[in-house]
N, C-alpha and C positions, 0 to 999 in steps of 0.2 A: 387660540381656542377660548371661547366664552362659555360660561355656565348658563343653562336654561332652567326655568322653573318647571315644576311638575305640570303646571297648567299649559305651559308652552308645548311640552311634549304631547300632552293630551290633545291640544288644538291641532298640531301638525298631523296626528294620526286620524283625528275625527274628520278633518276637511278633505283628506285624500279619499277618492272613491275606491270601492272594493271591486276588483275585477273577477267576475264569475268564471269558473273553470269550464262550465258547460257540462260537468258531471254532477248530477243532483246530490248524490251521496257525499261527494267530496265537499261540495259547497255547504251542505248541511253541517258537516263536521267542522268546517272552518268559519261558520256563521256568515256565509255569503261568498267567500272566495279568497283571492290573494290580496294582501295588504302591502302598501308601500312601507318602507323602513323595516321590513321583516325579511329574513333570508329563508325561503321555503325550500325544503328538500323532500322530494317525492321519490320513493324507491320501491321497486317491485317489478312486475311484468312489463316488459318494454311495449308490447302492443297496446295495453290498456293506457299506460302513461302517455304514449305518443298521441293517442286520440285526444287526451286531455290538453296536451300542449298545442296541438293544431287548432283546437277550438279556442284556446286562450289567446292565440295570435289574432283571431278575429274579434273576440269579445273585448280585448284591450282597445282595439281601434274604435269600437262602438262606444264604450263607456268613457274613455278619455277624450274621444272626439266630441261627445256631447258636453263634457265639462268645459272644453275649450271653445265651444261653439264653432268647431271646424276651422278656426283661424290658424291653428298650429297643426302641422303634419305629425301624426302619431307614428313613430317608427319603432319597430320591434327588431332587436338583434337576436338571431337564432343560431347558436353554435351547436352543430349536430355531430355528436360523437357516436351515434347509433346508425347513421346513414338511413334514417327512416322518414325524413321530411317528405311530405307528399303534397305537391301543389294542387292536385286534383281534389283531394279531400278538403283542403282549405277553400278552394273555389266553390265547391258544392255547399259547404257550410256558410260561406259568405253570401251566396245567392239565396239561401234559405232565410238569411237575415236582411234581405233587400239591400245588400252592398254589392258594389261592382267587384267581381273577382279579380279583374286586372289591377284596379287601384289597391285592393287589399294586398295582393302579392307584391306590388311595387313598394309597399311600405314595410316589407319584411326583408331584412338584410341577413343573408345566410353565409355561413362558413362551415366547412366540414373538416373533422379531424379523424384520421385513420390510424394514428399511433398516439401513444401517451405523450411523446415529445411534441407532436403537433398540437395536442390539446393544451399543453402548458404554454406553448408559444402564442396561441390564439388568445388565451385568457390573460396571460401575464402582460403581453405587449400589444397585440392587435386590437383587443377590446377597448383598451384605454385610449386609443387614438380616434375612436368614433365620437361623434358629437350629436347632441340632441336626441338621444335614445331614451324612450319612455319605459320600455320593458326589455329586460335581458333574460333570455331562456338559454340554459346550457344543458342540452339533452345528452344523457350518458356521460356525465362529467367524470365519474369514477369507473366507467365501463372498461377503460383501458389501463386502469391503475395497476402498478406492479409493486408487490410487497417486498421491496428491498430498499437499500439506502437511497439510491437514485430516485426511486418512485416517491418516497416521502419528501425528499428535497424538492422535487418538482411540484408536489402537492402544496407545499408551503409557498412556493413562488406563485403558483396559480391563485392561491387564496389572497396573496398580497395584491395581485392584479385586480381581483374582484373588489377588494377593499378600496383601491384607488378609484375604480369605476363608480362605486357607491358614493364616495366622498365628492367626486367631481360632477356626476350627473343625477344622483339620487333616483335611480330607476326602480321599478318593481323587479324583483329578482327571484327566479325559479330555477333550481338545480334538480336534476334527476340522475338516478343511477340504479344499479341492481342491489339486491339484498346480499349481504355477506353469506356465503353458502354454508359456513359453519356456525351460524347464529340464527335464532328464531326471530330476532327483532332488530339487529344492528345493520347499518348500511355498509356497503363496500367502501373502503377508505379508512377504516379504523376510527379511533377516538377523535382524530383531527377533524374529519368531516362531520362527525356526530356533534361535536362541540361547536363547530363553526355555524351550523344551521340554527336559526331561532325556532323554526317550525319544522318538525319532522313528521311525515306521514308515510306509513308503511301500507302498501296494498298487497294483500295475499290473494292469490287466485287458486281456486279449486275447481273440480270438474263442473259443478253447478252453481257455485257462489263466488262472490267477490267480497272481501272484508277490508274495510278501510279503518286503520288504526291511527289515532292521533297520539303519537309517542311523546311529543314534546311541544309545548307552546308557552310563550311568556305570560299569557293571561287566561288560558283555558286548561281545564283538567284533562287527564288522559281519558279517551273515550273511543268507541268503535261503532261502526255501522256495517251490517251485513246485508247484502242484497242478492237476489237470484239473478243469474246470468240469463239474458234473453237468448232464446234458441234461434239459431239461424234458419231462415226460411229454406225449404227444400226447392222452391221455385228459383230458377236462375234470374237474378236481378237484371233489369234492362241496362244496357250500356248507355251512359249519359255523357261520357267524355267528349263525344263528337260535338254535342251542343256547347259544352264549355269551351272547346277550341274555337267555335264560331264566335262566342261572346268575346274571347280574348282578342 
């Protein structure tokens, strides 16, 4: 292990592009979006966060593809602990960005976890065996967490697996999970997960508003943004999945 200068660290962070989340409020809070070499933890309502993750899968391929002049395939690893991955939503968003839905989905590698033990196995062992992954998304990382000795032991093992992945592949890393039900601002998983993340963003959902709170960041102060929720149209939206199936 060698020492780097402060300028080396600055240069590494400045040359890596920022991946927008596709959510204007979150991007404003993070000054553009997700950065390499930072561990991002988003916690709050699953539906809102899932939409952010699906858009990030597409935006990552656009931004990193432009940087590499399309010479290198941009692969996204998506570990789904919420079972909410939606290929149709990704296809529609990719089409709106003039990307091929088929190619976009082919560059996303998915694995699902239905128990806490499966999540640990995926993150501790399976994730580290992948190669040339540009972005790692772990959705619902602590959704299945159990507050007992076994649960905490598993959490440490999973974190060790994430650290090995970061040291070997240096991907962009985004973790998500629920808010701890007995706290106003802490994530599920206790102090271990809270201290592991570099960037912590809490999303609170009320009847008419969404509030984005930057709880922790290595270079930004605590802040928040509140926006009104868009009302769903009373008209039934047209079904477009048939078109997407034809494109595929």
